[in-house]
C-alpha positions in Angstrom: 97.0 100.4 92.2 94.8 97.3 90.7 92.6 99.7 88.8 95.3 101.9 87.4 97.0 98.6 85.8 93.8 97.4 84.8 92.1 100.1 83.2 95.8 102.0 82.6 96.2 106.1 81.5 97.2 105.1 78.0 94.3 105.6 75.9 95.9 107.7 73.2 95.2 111.2 72.1 91.2 111.0 73.3 92.5 110.4 77.1 95.5 112.4 77.0 94.2 116.0 77.6 91.7 115.0 80.6 93.5 111.6 81.3 91.8 111.5 85.1 88.4 111.6 83.4 89.1 109.6 80.7 90.5 106.9 83.4 87.5 107.4 85.5 84.7 106.7 82.6 86.9 103.5 81.5 87.3 102.4 85.3 83.3 102.9 85.8 82.6 100.7 82.6 84.7 98.2 84.0 82.6 98.0 87.4 85.2 99.9 89.5 83.6 102.5 91.9 85.1 105.4 93.5 84.4 107.8 96.4 85.8 110.8 97.8 89.0 110.3 100.0 89.1 111.8 103.5 92.4 113.8 103.5 94.0 117.0 102.2 95.6 117.4 98.8 98.0 120.0 98.5 97.9 121.4 95.0 99.1 124.1 93.3 96.2 126.1 91.7 97.0 128.6 88.9 98.9 131.9 89.9 97.4 134.0 87.3 94.0 134.7 85.5 95.5 133.8 82.2 96.7 130.6 83.9 93.5 129.9 85.2 91.7 130.4 81.6 94.0 128.5 80.1 93.6 125.7 82.5 89.7 125.8 82.1 90.3 126.0 78.5 92.0 122.8 78.4 89.3 121.4 80.8 86.7 121.7 78.5 88.5 120.5 75.4 89.9 117.5 77.4 86.2 116.6 78.7 84.7 117.4 75.2 87.1 114.5 73.9 85.4 112.1 77.0 81.8 112.7 76.3 82.7 112.5 72.4 84.3 109.1 72.8 82.9 106.3 71.2 84.4 103.6 73.1 82.7 104.7 76.2 78.9 103.8 76.2 76.1 106.9 77.0 75.1 105.1 80.4 78.5 106.0 81.7 78.9 109.4 80.6 75.6 110.9 80.7 76.1 112.9 83.8 79.5 114.0 82.7 77.9 115.4 79.2 74.7 116.9 81.5 77.8 118.2 83.3 79.7 119.6 80.5 77.1 121.1 78.3 75.6 123.1 81.2 79.2 124.3 81.7 79.6 125.0 78.0 76.4 127.2 78.1 77.8 129.4 80.9 78.9 132.4 78.4 75.0 132.4 77.4 73.7 132.2 81.1 76.0 134.9 82.0 75.1 136.9 79.1 71.4 136.2 79.5 71.8 137.2 83.4 73.6 140.6 82.8 71.6 141.7 80.3 68.1 141.0 82.1 69.4 143.3 85.1 70.7 146.1 82.3 67.7 145.8 80.0 64.6 144.1 81.7 63.1 142.6 78.4 60.3 140.1 78.4 62.1 136.8 78.0 60.3 133.6 77.0 59.9 131.5 80.4 61.6 128.5 78.8 64.8 130.8 78.4 64.4 131.8 81.7 63.9 128.5 83.2 66.9 126.6 81.0 69.2 129.6 82.2 68.3 129.3 85.8 68.8 125.3 85.7 72.2 125.9 83.9 73.1 128.2 86.5 72.0 126.2 89.5 74.2 123.4 87.8 77.3 125.7 87.8 76.6 127.1 91.2 76.4 123.4 92.8 79.5 122.3 91.2 81.2 125.5 93.0 79.5 124.9 96.1 80.3 121.1 96.2 84.1 122.0 95.1 84.3 124.2 98.3 82.6 122.0 100.6 84.7 118.9 99.4 88.3 121.1 99.2 88.1 123.0 102.6 88.2 121.1 105.9 85.7 122.6 108.6 87.9 120.9 110.9 91.0 122.4 110.2 89.8 126.0 109.6 86.8 126.0 112.0 83.2 126.7 111.3 83.8 130.3 111.3 86.2 130.4 108.8 84.4 127.8 106.9 81.3 129.7 107.0 83.0 132.9 105.7 84.8 130.7 102.8 81.1 129.9 101.6 79.9 133.4 102.1 83.2 134.8 99.8 82.2 132.4 97.5 79.1 134.3 96.3 81.6 137.3 95.3 84.3 134.8 93.6 81.8 133.1 91.5 80.8 136.0 89.5 84.7 136.4 88.7 85.1 132.7 88.2 82.1 132.6 85.8 83.3 135.2 83.8 86.8 134.0 83.1 85.4 130.6 82.7 83.1 131.9 80.0 86.5 133.3 78.1 88.0 129.8 78.7 85.2 128.5 77.1 84.8 130.7 74.1 88.5 130.3 73.6 87.9 126.1 73.9 84.9 126.1 71.2 86.4 128.4 68.7 90.1 128.8 69.2 93.2 126.4 68.8 92.5 122.8 69.8 96.4 121.8 68.9 98.0 123.8 71.2 98.5 122.8 74.8 99.3 125.4 77.1 101.2 124.1 80.5 100.2 126.2 83.5 103.3 127.2 85.2 103.1 126.4 89.2 106.4 127.4 90.1 107.1 130.1 92.7 110.2 132.3 92.2 112.4 132.6 95.2 111.8 136.1 96.1 108.0 135.1 96.2 106.9 136.8 92.9 105.1 134.8 90.0 107.0 133.4 87.5 105.8 134.5 84.0 105.4 132.0 81.4 
């Protein structure tokens, strides 16, 4: 609570889209440290592919604003910038991987190495997210292992959807703010936005 009062969430337009990220960067500059909280968070995920794409688009735009914020020094945001730029190049990396299987043409080694490193960062982020989000104690080792294995199949679909979101974030309307609907209708169906 003290950090929230000291740092504040009120940072204008630059800190309004990815407010948690902007807050963390400012708190980091002021000497605050963070760690993961052991516990469960009950957050509602997007219910449709469109909502997922819109959510990721907003994240790309918001985190880009944080990385471009001149008041946050580079030594504090360098890792965030590396992660963001790896994420933004996901459509290119995905295209390289798919076309490499369909049309196995010789590609310069530097391009393969770059695509591999970007893919590795993105895959690491997915695996890290699952490890931090799912409790082995709650699910048990077998179900936890199945969640990690299923990640292999989910990553491709997620990478395609996130690539669409990235392209929309880079070339689409940056002034429109899409609010993801996370409310259920009482009959168990999803509510359309």
